[in-house]
LOBA-850632 format. One record per residue (C-alpha): residue number from 1; residue in one letter; x, y, z. Coordinates in pm, 1 decimal, decimal comma, always signed. Layout:
N
+-----+---+----------+----------+----------+
:   k : r :        X :        Y :        Z :
+-----+---+----------+----------+----------+
: NUM : a :        X :        Y :        Z :
...
+-----+---+----------+----------+----------+
This chain:
233
+-----+---+----------+----------+----------+
:   k : r :        X :        Y :        Z :
+-----+---+----------+----------+----------+
:   1 : x :  +9112,4 : +11605,9 : -14778,5 :
:   2 : x :  +9186,8 : +11240,2 : -14702,8 :
:   3 : x :  +9504,6 : +11070,8 : -14817,9 :
:   4 : x :  +9298,6 : +10856,7 : -15055,4 :
:   5 : x :  +9125,6 : +11162,9 : -15198,8 :
:   6 : x :  +9454,9 : +11343,0 : -15243,7 :
:   7 : x :  +9600,2 : +11040,6 : -15420,6 :
:   8 : x :  +9304,3 : +11026,3 : -15658,8 :
:   9 : x :  +9333,7 : +11398,4 : -15726,6 :
:  10 : x :  +9707,4 : +11369,3 : -15795,5 :
:  11 : x :  +9649,5 : +11074,6 : -16027,4 :
:  12 : x :  +9378,8 : +11267,0 : -16214,5 :
:  13 : x :  +9603,9 : +11573,1 : -16232,1 :
:  14 : x :  +9884,0 : +11361,9 : -16382,8 :
:  15 : x :  +9639,2 : +11208,3 : -16627,5 :
:  16 : x :  +9510,1 : +11545,9 : -16747,7 :
:  17 : x :  +9860,9 : +11692,8 : -16776,7 :
:  18 : x :  +9985,4 : +11380,6 : -16953,6 :
:  19 : x :  +9708,8 : +11406,2 : -17211,0 :
:  20 : x :  +9787,4 : +11774,3 : -17266,4 :
:  21 : x : +10157,5 : +11702,9 : -17319,6 :
:  22 : x : +10073,9 : +11413,3 : -17550,5 :
:  23 : x :  +9831,3 : +11624,8 : -17752,2 :
:  24 : x : +10096,4 : +11896,2 : -17786,6 :
:  25 : x : +10347,1 : +11640,6 : -17916,3 :
:  26 : x : +10103,1 : +11509,0 : -18175,9 :
:  27 : x :  +9991,1 : +11855,9 : -18283,5 :
:  28 : x : +10351,4 : +11974,0 : -18315,9 :
:  29 : x : +10446,6 : +11674,7 : -18532,4 :
:  30 : x : +10141,0 : +11725,7 : -18754,7 :
:  31 : x : +10216,6 : +12097,4 : -18794,1 :
:  32 : x : +10573,1 : +12019,9 : -18901,7 :
:  33 : x : +10444,0 : +11774,7 : -19163,0 :
:  34 : x : +10201,0 : +12038,7 : -19294,3 :
:  35 : x : +10476,5 : +12301,6 : -19310,9 :
:  36 : x : +10703,8 : +12071,5 : -19511,0 :
:  37 : x : +10418,0 : +11969,3 : -19740,5 :
:  38 : x : +10354,1 : +12335,0 : -19824,7 :
:  39 : x : +10720,7 : +12381,6 : -19917,5 :
:  40 : x : +10710,4 : +12067,4 : -20132,8 :
:  41 : x : +10434,1 : +12176,5 : -20374,3 :
:  42 : x : +10601,9 : +12342,2 : -20553,7 :
:  43 : x : +10938,1 : +12231,1 : -20424,4 :
:  44 : x : +11139,3 : +12498,4 : -20246,4 :
:  45 : x : +11493,1 : +12553,6 : -20380,4 :
:  46 : x : +11776,6 : +12359,2 : -20222,6 :
:  47 : x : +12064,6 : +12542,0 : -20059,0 :
:  48 : x : +12290,0 : +12485,2 : -20360,7 :
:  49 : x : +12035,8 : +12624,3 : -20608,0 :
:  50 : x : +12138,9 : +12925,2 : -20820,5 :
:  51 : x : +12034,5 : +13248,8 : -20654,9 :
:  52 : x : +11823,5 : +13334,3 : -20961,1 :
:  53 : x : +11615,3 : +13021,3 : -20896,8 :
:  54 : x : +11576,7 : +13120,3 : -20531,2 :
:  55 : x : +11451,0 : +13466,0 : -20630,0 :
:  56 : x : +11205,5 : +13319,2 : -20880,3 :
:  57 : x : +11066,0 : +13079,2 : -20618,5 :
:  58 : x : +11005,0 : +13344,2 : -20352,9 :
:  59 : x : +10862,7 : +13588,6 : -20605,3 :
:  60 : x : +10612,6 : +13330,2 : -20730,6 :
:  61 : x : +10523,7 : +13159,3 : -20402,4 :
:  62 : x : +10464,6 : +13434,0 : -20149,0 :
:  63 : x : +10130,9 : +13278,9 : -20050,4 :
:  64 : x : +10295,6 : +12943,2 : -19981,1 :
:  65 : x : +10556,6 : +13107,9 : -19759,5 :
:  66 : x : +10281,0 : +13295,2 : -19575,3 :
:  67 : x : +10094,4 : +12969,5 : -19506,9 :
:  68 : x : +10406,0 : +12781,0 : -19398,6 :
:  69 : x : +10533,0 : +13053,6 : -19167,6 :
:  70 : x : +10184,1 : +13084,5 : -19020,8 :
:  71 : x : +10195,5 : +12714,4 : -18936,4 :
:  72 : x : +10535,8 : +12767,6 : -18774,5 :
:  73 : x : +10387,5 : +13045,8 : -18560,6 :
:  74 : x : +10152,5 : +12780,2 : -18421,1 :
:  75 : x : +10406,3 : +12498,5 : -18398,3 :
:  76 : x : +10664,6 : +12684,1 : -18187,1 :
:  77 : x : +10430,2 : +12728,3 : -17886,7 :
:  78 : x : +10334,7 : +12361,0 : -17921,0 :
:  79 : x : +10701,3 : +12262,8 : -17901,2 :
:  80 : x : +10748,4 : +12472,3 : -17587,4 :
:  81 : x : +10434,5 : +12325,3 : -17429,2 :
:  82 : x : +10568,7 : +11977,5 : -17498,4 :
:  83 : x : +10920,5 : +12023,5 : -17360,0 :
:  84 : x : +10804,2 : +12215,6 : -17052,9 :
:  85 : x : +10518,5 : +11972,4 : -16994,6 :
:  86 : x : +10750,9 : +11675,6 : -17027,6 :
:  87 : x : +10977,3 : +11827,0 : -16762,5 :
:  88 : x : +10677,8 : +11864,0 : -16532,0 :
:  89 : x : +10567,3 : +11503,8 : -16587,9 :
:  90 : x : +10916,4 : +11373,1 : -16516,1 :
:  91 : x : +10933,2 : +11567,5 : -16189,9 :
:  92 : x : +10589,4 : +11448,3 : -16077,4 :
:  93 : x : +10686,6 : +11088,0 : -16142,4 :
:  94 : x : +10970,8 : +11097,2 : -15892,2 :
:  95 : x : +11232,5 : +11300,0 : -16075,6 :
:  96 : x : +11413,2 : +11015,4 : -16252,1 :
:  97 : x : +11547,5 : +11171,1 : -16568,5 :
:  98 : x : +11498,1 : +11527,0 : -16437,8 :
:  99 : x : +11846,3 : +11633,7 : -16547,4 :
: 100 : x : +11772,1 : +11514,2 : -16898,8 :
: 101 : x : +11435,1 : +11689,2 : -16901,9 :
: 102 : x : +11601,7 : +12015,7 : -16797,2 :
: 103 : x : +11844,2 : +11973,5 : -17086,4 :
: 104 : x : +11547,1 : +11910,0 : -17314,9 :
: 105 : x : +11377,3 : +12226,7 : -17194,1 :
: 106 : x : +11687,2 : +12440,5 : -17254,7 :
: 107 : x : +11759,9 : +12282,7 : -17594,3 :
: 108 : x : +11394,8 : +12311,1 : -17697,0 :
: 109 : x : +11390,8 : +12682,7 : -17613,5 :
: 110 : x : +11710,6 : +12729,2 : -17815,8 :
: 111 : x : +11560,4 : +12531,8 : -18103,0 :
: 112 : x : +11248,8 : +12749,7 : -18098,0 :
: 113 : x : +11462,6 : +13063,5 : -18121,1 :
: 114 : x : +11658,3 : +12924,4 : -18417,3 :
: 115 : x : +11340,5 : +12811,2 : -18594,4 :
: 116 : x : +11198,9 : +13159,4 : -18542,5 :
: 117 : x : +11510,1 : +13310,1 : -18704,2 :
: 118 : x : +11487,6 : +13066,0 : -18997,4 :
: 119 : x : +11131,7 : +13174,7 : -19065,2 :
: 120 : x : +11193,0 : +13545,9 : -19009,0 :
: 121 : x : +11450,5 : +13521,0 : -19286,6 :
: 122 : x : +11200,9 : +13328,6 : -19502,1 :
: 123 : x : +10952,5 : +13611,7 : -19460,5 :
: 124 : x : +11221,4 : +13863,1 : -19553,4 :
: 125 : x : +11300,7 : +13669,5 : -19869,2 :
: 126 : x : +10935,4 : +13654,0 : -19971,9 :
: 127 : x : +10875,3 : +14023,5 : -19904,2 :
: 128 : x : +11183,7 : +14142,8 : -20089,2 :
: 129 : x : +11158,3 : +13906,6 : -20387,1 :
: 130 : x : +10845,9 : +14070,0 : -20524,7 :
: 131 : x : +11021,8 : +14400,9 : -20579,5 :
: 132 : x : +11333,3 : +14261,5 : -20746,3 :
: 133 : x : +11399,1 : +14188,0 : -21112,6 :
: 134 : x : +11734,1 : +14027,9 : -21038,4 :
: 135 : x : +11912,1 : +13907,4 : -20723,2 :
: 136 : x : +12098,2 : +14163,6 : -20515,8 :
: 137 : x : +12388,1 : +14103,9 : -20274,3 :
: 138 : x : +12151,9 : +14178,2 : -19983,7 :
: 139 : x : +11900,3 : +13919,1 : -20106,1 :
: 140 : x : +12172,0 : +13657,1 : -20141,3 :
: 141 : x : +12303,2 : +13738,1 : -19792,5 :
: 142 : x : +11959,0 : +13679,5 : -19640,5 :
: 143 : x : +11934,2 : +13349,0 : -19828,4 :
: 144 : x : +12275,4 : +13238,1 : -19701,1 :
: 145 : x : +12184,9 : +13341,1 : -19346,4 :
: 146 : x : +11861,5 : +13141,2 : -19374,9 :
: 147 : x : +12056,9 : +12832,7 : -19486,7 :
: 148 : x : +12310,4 : +12875,3 : -19204,9 :
: 149 : x : +12039,8 : +12912,3 : -18940,7 :
: 150 : x : +11865,4 : +12600,5 : -19068,7 :
: 151 : x : +12191,7 : +12403,7 : -19052,9 :
: 152 : x : +12256,9 : +12517,6 : -18695,0 :
: 153 : x : +11906,4 : +12408,2 : -18595,1 :
: 154 : x : +12010,7 : +12045,6 : -18649,6 :
: 155 : x : +12236,4 : +12006,4 : -18341,6 :
: 156 : x : +11981,7 : +12192,8 : -18127,4 :
: 157 : x : +11713,9 : +11950,8 : -18245,9 :
: 158 : x : +11944,2 : +11653,6 : -18186,5 :
: 159 : x : +12006,8 : +11764,8 : -17828,1 :
: 160 : x : +11634,3 : +11815,1 : -17769,9 :
: 161 : x : +11559,4 : +11471,3 : -17914,2 :
: 162 : x : +11819,7 : +11282,7 : -17711,8 :
: 163 : x : +11730,9 : +11463,9 : -17390,0 :
: 164 : x : +11359,1 : +11400,8 : -17435,2 :
: 165 : x : +11411,2 : +11033,1 : -17517,2 :
: 166 : x : +11633,0 : +10978,0 : -17211,3 :
: 167 : x : +11404,4 : +11173,8 : -16978,3 :
: 168 : x : +11086,4 : +11002,1 : -17094,3 :
: 169 : x : +11236,3 : +10655,2 : -17072,5 :
: 170 : x : +11399,4 : +10711,6 : -16731,5 :
: 171 : x : +11063,2 : +10814,9 : -16587,7 :
: 172 : x : +10880,3 : +10516,7 : -16737,7 :
: 173 : x : +10684,6 : +10712,6 : -16997,7 :
: 174 : x : +10823,3 : +10532,9 : -17303,8 :
: 175 : x : +10949,5 : +10181,4 : -17386,6 :
: 176 : x : +11304,0 : +10082,2 : -17476,9 :
: 177 : x : +11252,2 : +10098,3 : -17854,6 :
: 178 : x : +11167,6 : +10467,0 : -17831,1 :
: 179 : x : +11483,1 : +10530,5 : -17631,5 :
: 180 : x : +11684,8 : +10358,3 : -17903,5 :
: 181 : x : +11505,4 : +10560,6 : -18171,4 :
: 182 : x : +11584,0 : +10881,3 : -17983,4 :
: 183 : x : +11951,5 : +10800,5 : -17936,4 :
: 184 : x : +12002,0 : +10700,2 : -18300,3 :
: 185 : x : +11793,9 : +10980,1 : -18450,0 :
: 186 : x : +11940,8 : +11243,5 : -18220,9 :
: 187 : x : +12293,6 : +11126,2 : -18297,3 :
: 188 : x : +12225,3 : +11160,1 : -18670,5 :
: 189 : x : +12113,1 : +11518,2 : -18615,8 :
: 190 : x : +12420,3 : +11597,3 : -18407,1 :
: 191 : x : +12647,8 : +11438,4 : -18667,2 :
: 192 : x : +12488,5 : +11642,1 : -18944,6 :
: 193 : x : +12523,8 : +11954,6 : -18732,7 :
: 194 : x : +12901,1 : +11912,8 : -18731,0 :
: 195 : x : +12892,2 : +11982,2 : -19104,3 :
: 196 : x : +12668,6 : +12287,1 : -19075,9 :
: 197 : x : +12877,9 : +12498,6 : -19314,9 :
: 198 : x : +12871,1 : +12225,6 : -19579,9 :
: 199 : x : +12494,6 : +12180,3 : -19534,1 :
: 200 : x : +12435,9 : +12553,6 : -19570,3 :
: 201 : x : +12632,3 : +12531,5 : -19895,9 :
: 202 : x : +12409,4 : +12252,4 : -20028,9 :
: 203 : x : +12594,0 : +11936,4 : -19920,4 :
: 204 : x : +12407,4 : +11600,1 : -19937,5 :
: 205 : x : +12506,5 : +11564,4 : -19570,3 :
: 206 : x : +12171,0 : +11729,4 : -19509,6 :
: 207 : x : +12004,2 : +11392,1 : -19574,5 :
: 208 : x : +12173,4 : +11250,7 : -19264,9 :
: 209 : x : +11999,6 : +11518,7 : -19063,4 :
: 210 : x : +11671,0 : +11457,0 : -19244,3 :
: 211 : x : +11681,7 : +11090,5 : -19139,6 :
: 212 : x : +11718,7 : +11201,7 : -18777,7 :
: 213 : x : +11439,5 : +11455,1 : -18829,6 :
: 214 : x : +11206,9 : +11180,7 : -18954,9 :
: 215 : x : +11292,1 : +10973,0 : -18646,4 :
: 216 : x : +11204,0 : +11274,1 : -18428,7 :
: 217 : x : +10857,4 : +11297,1 : -18585,4 :
: 218 : x : +10796,7 : +10923,5 : -18535,4 :
: 219 : x : +10909,6 : +10951,3 : -18172,2 :
: 220 : x : +10682,9 : +11250,5 : -18110,5 :
: 221 : x : +10379,1 : +11075,9 : -18255,1 :
: 222 : x : +10445,6 : +10752,7 : -18063,6 :
: 223 : x : +10507,1 : +10938,3 : -17738,0 :
: 224 : x : +10207,5 : +11164,9 : -17790,1 :
: 225 : x :  +9970,2 : +10874,1 : -17854,3 :
: 226 : x : +10110,1 : +10688,3 : -17551,7 :
: 227 : x : +10054,4 : +10988,0 : -17323,1 :
: 228 : x :  +9706,7 : +11063,1 : -17455,4 :
: 229 : x :  +9596,6 : +10701,0 : -17406,9 :
: 230 : x :  +9770,3 : +10639,6 : -17073,2 :
: 231 : x :  +9570,2 : +10655,3 : -16750,1 :
: 232 : x :  +9829,3 : +10499,2 : -16520,6 :
: 233 : x : +10039,7 : +10711,5 : -16284,3 :
+-----+---+----------+----------+----------+
């Protein structure tokens, strides 16, 4: 193969991989929006809700939990495709930001594990609620563990967000405004994570993390669209 042919093949390979990574980012963001929409109609109980209200919700909304956790089962592989694909793109573009992309890959894998735990506990709540007439200590323990796991997902998400934003910008995949969005949004998630016990107990500090979470979704969609539309190595 000639040098020119190899260059064209490499450029096409980058283009195809870039579109795949971008599509994964968009699909992951959309799946997260769908999951949260399912839990909003009717609204899931907050972490400071009385345990009787929690039991009533899971007893009455088993189908909603089944749909939402099914969406999560799809979204977790999409997240892993995105973070691993981003690492590959960064390496193929000269390696600038490779350290950050490795951090993103590790944090994204950790985040996936925590999200899996959060939803395993959700499934346990839904399965056990149907056979209970009143809350038991075991049911409340699972609910508290679910809240704690969710709170600890925030710093893992913040690390993933900051690492991805730095890696993508260093390799020329995203503009400066997306880097700023990543640093601010990721910092909000990390800050909220410091108060994980308070969040698990129902503190309004959760809204700090939710602001960072919203920034993460915007960043994913913007980055995904940019990668899908880009044809420049």
